[in-house]
N, C-alpha and C positions, 0 to 999 in steps of 0.2 A: 504494500500500500504506500502511495506517495504521501509524504508529509509536506507541509509548507516549506520546510528547510530544503527539501530535495527538488522543489519545483524551480523551473527556469524563472529568473526575474526579468520580465520584459521592461525595458526602459522606453517610455512613451512620451512623446510631445503631442499635446492636444492643441491644435490651432483653434483659437476662439477669439471672439471680440468681447471686451469687457462689458459692452452694452447688453450682451446676451449671456451673462454669468449663469443664469438658471440652467441653460443647456449644458454648460461646462460642468457645473456642480452635479447635475443629474448623471452625466456620463461618468464623472469621477466616482460617484456613489455606486453606479452599476459595476464598474471595474473593481472597486473595493469589495463588493459583495459577491462577485463571481466565484463559484465554487472551483477549487483546485487551480486558482489563478493568482499569480504573484506579479506585482508590477511596481515600478518606481516612476514617479511623476516628474518629468522634465519640463513641464509647462510653465507659463508665466501668468499665474492668476493675478487678479487685481489686488488681492490682499498681500501679495508677495512680489510686487512689481520690480522691474529693473530700474536702476538708477541711471537714466539716460536723459539727455535734453535735446539731442539731434537725431535725425533719421539715420545718419551714419553710425552713431553710437548704438542705436537700437538694432540696426542690422548686424553689427559686430557681436552684440550680446545674443541675438537670436542664433547666429552661427555657432556660438559657444554652446548654447542650450541644446540645439539640434544635433551637434556633432557627437554627443554621447548616447544617442538613442538607437533603438532597434527598429522603430517604426513611428510614422507620423499619422495622427488621426485628424481628419478635417470634418467638422459638422457642416455639411454643405448648405444648410439653410441660412447660415450667416454670411454667405459669400457676397451677395450683391451690395450690401451696404458697407462692406469692409474689404473689398477685393484687393486694394493696394497691398495691405500687409499679408493677406492670405496668399496672394500671388508671390510675394517676397519669400514667404515661408516655403511655398512649393518650389520656388527656384533654388533656395538653399538646400532643401531636401534632395532635389534632383541632382544638384552639383555634387552631393555627397553620396549619391546612389542609395538614398534611404527610401524604403518602400512607403507609399502613401495609401491609406485606406480612407475612403470617403464614407461618411455616415449620413443617410437621409433621415431627417427628423420625422417623427410620427406624422402621418397625414400628407407628407410631401411626396409627390410622384416623380418629380424631375430633379436632376442634379445638374448644376451649371456645367456647361461644356468644358471650360478650362479645368475644373476640378475632376470631372469624369475622365478627361484625357490623361491627367497626371496620376490618377489612382490605379493601383494594382487591382483593386476591387471596390465596388460600391455595395454597401450593406445597409439593411434597414436598422431601425432603432430597436434592437433587441440584444440583450446581453450575450446570448449564445452566438448570434451571428457575428457580433463584434469580436468576441474572444476567439472564435474559430478563425476569423480573418487575420487577427493578430498572430495567432500561432502559425498559421500557414505562410504568412508573408514576412514575418520579422527576420532580421538578420541574426 
């Protein structure tokens, strides 16, 4: 039987917009409660923000955050209002050959084309689908 100590620890960056913290925290809770799943959060939530003042500094910090990850998760419903930074995170992930998984929020049928093209897989808003995709595509 696997114990938490013997599980692989997936290092995950969750791309999200601070205006949509609810989705971020719900996803974080889903991952924390997933059975037989261990992960480390490399995201930048509002309550633990980066100390930057310019776009250049923020880009540098995002590169550092993403560099230590196994996989990037993008909640695709947040894309349209915040595409500049989501596209920057996609670009950073692609430059590092990090797999990207897009997650469609409940009730959403479509995924923005740039996110869909960047993703190894697009999954629905369910813990089992998300965890399965992480296990399948993580480095």
